[in-house]
C-alpha positions, -999 to 999 in steps of 0.1 A, spaced: -646 688 399 -674 713 403 -702 718 428 -738 730 426 -760 750 449 -770 717 465 -733 712 472 -726 680 453 -693 672 438 -696 661 402 -671 636 389 -666 617 357 -683 583 356 -649 566 362 -640 591 390 -674 585 406 -670 547 405 -635 550 421 -648 574 448 -677 550 456 -652 521 459 -631 542 484 -663 550 503 -672 513 505 -636 505 516 -637 529 546 -672 520 556 -670 483 551 -703 485 531 -707 462 501 -742 472 489 -761 504 483 -786 493 510 -758 489 535 -742 522 525 -776 540 528 -781 527 563 -745 537 572 -750 572 559 -785 574 572 -800 583 538 -824 566 514 -811 540 490 -827 560 462 -803 589 471 -774 566 462 -790 557 429 -796 593 421 -760 602 430 -748 574 408 -770 586 379 -757 621 382 -721 610 390 -721 633 420 -713 629 456 -732 652 480 -709 671 503 -731 660 532 -719 625 526 -683 636 526 -687 654 559 -705 625 575 -678 601 563 -651 625 577 -667 626 611 -677 588 612 -645 573 597 -620 602 601 -613 600 564 -600 629 544 -628 639 519 -601 647 492 -589 611 494 -624 599 488 -627 621 457 -593 618 442 -577 588 458 -540 581 463 -519 551 470 -536 547 504 -563 565 524 -553 596 542 -569 598 576 -569 630 596 -548 623 626 -541 650 652 -506 662 652 -485 675 681 -485 709 664 -516 731 663 -532 732 629 -511 704 615 -525 671 603 -506 639 596 -516 612 572 -513 574 577 -485 570 552 -463 597 568 -470 582 603 -462 547 591 -430 558 575 -419 576 607 -427 546 629 -410 522 604 -378 544 605 -378 544 643 -382 506 644 -355 501 618 -331 523 638 -339 503 670 -334 470 652 -301 482 637 -288 488 673 -298 454 686 -272 427 689 -282 394 672 -287 376 706 -310 404 718 -330 402 686 -333 364 688 -345 367 724 -371 393 716 -385 373 686 -387 342 708 -405 362 735 -431 372 708 -437 335 703 -419 333 670 -398 303 661 -362 313 654 -337 291 636 -301 304 635 -283 295 604 -245 288 606 -224 314 590 
């Protein structure tokens, strides 16, 4: 990854295509026209970026502020998007995966401590149909 005086990040053609797919994923845009409107740029700017296999840093900043998406995830990808979520500690940032794992662990711990009758009651309260199988 290298940058120029105009502050564009140059990627391989495969890397550029992957980065554009991630951009479309977080913006919900399907076409260059929709993306241009979303980023408040000309559609020809997207065509130029595609031809050069480069993503202007201004786009990355705009996406970070509009979608709260980490620019490094857009450029390099990962198993899931990493959003910048404020942490309880100053200067720290959590990502969605870490937050989800923490919440899932807390839910699992709570479920492990429930008695079967309590769990069945809570599931029914949520409107779920529960059928108890004989042991």
